[in-house]
Phi, psi and omega in degrees: 000142184270154176271163181288138178288157180306320181299319180292322180298319177296321180297325179303313183295318183289314185286331178301320178293315182292329184273354185301312183297320181294320180291327179295337180267005188289344176117175185261153177290159179274002180287169180292160183276338184295135182293140176268185183304327181252026173087008179243163183278123178291146177266146177304135183239160170249108182102173184229160175282141172289160183301334183283357180293307166191170184288110183297336179282346179225074182299149183294144177283154176306143180072003178276166178250132178239149181235087183292153176296144181306130177079359182292351179259359188295337182276000183257132179224147178298147177291164179301140179081010182295133184239132183235142166254126177263112187254125182217161176199177176096054180279149177229148176263090191293322185245010176074017182268006179088353178260134185251154176215158179298148177298162184302312176302318180294323176300320179296319179296316179297318178299321179295319179294317180298316180296316178298316181296320178296318181292320186265001181057047179263137177277123181243129173247127182268137176231127181215136179303133180228147177060236182273003180292148174259170176298329177292321175302319181296319177298316178299320178296317180299312180296322181294344178276355176054048179282169172290329183207137170258120177259123182256131177230145180098136183299330183292349178266352186295307181295319176299320177296318179298324182286323190260333185298327178296339179268002181223057185293345177283346185256129176273135178240144170234118178266117185257124178079015178197183178204162178267137183299316180228080186286146168279174187293348181262008181239115177249148178239146174238117192222173179200167176295123186115337174256215172102015175296136185239355177068198179052036179080357181281336177070196181281151176292160181298335181269007184303130181216105180305332181293342179283350181275081176251157179299324181295312182290318177297325179296319177296315179297320180299313181297320178294318179295317178296321178300319178297315180298315183296334179263008174081010177268075187260167179076016181246170172251118179264111187259118185253130182293000000 
């Protein structure tokens, strides 16, 4: 996956300010109004977290990292009618024929989301920058669709999510296979050893391994991350072994 060019990084800062007012008008989340453990409204869930997910008497603080026991999220499923926007960027021209496709790690992430959605009967709408659109335009489009959750895949979406999410606190985001350096309470990350890109010039973690991006591993991280969001434990990094 490619990193953002300097011109794009500068654009992030400028457009984030200009887009703040528009995102604030994007509408309210479909989640409940009652505050959750990290200050956000929990969404109705089907099923419960096992005790090994984390200590319910000591919920994780915002921006903390939790390492749930394997499978402790298996009992949690999205409620009926759950709607997701799958947000991606970072196309590459692999064979020089002028046609682009998502990088191999991003393809694995997209495959994991598609498989999960099929199993859980979740409605997924894909948003990807096209033509003259920027990655920031794509984030604005995703938020404007008022989904229950925006799932971001691909390193090129990390900085745009970091720039725009503080202006759309009503919208829940899940960053899959990467994380935000300083997330607001509406941004949760699902990560593992081999992933860990953080953006903001920090680049990939020393343990970064593209080969770790398999649909199976991404699928586990996705389910764990969604379980955290559905139970209102937002703004955390869910680290899956």
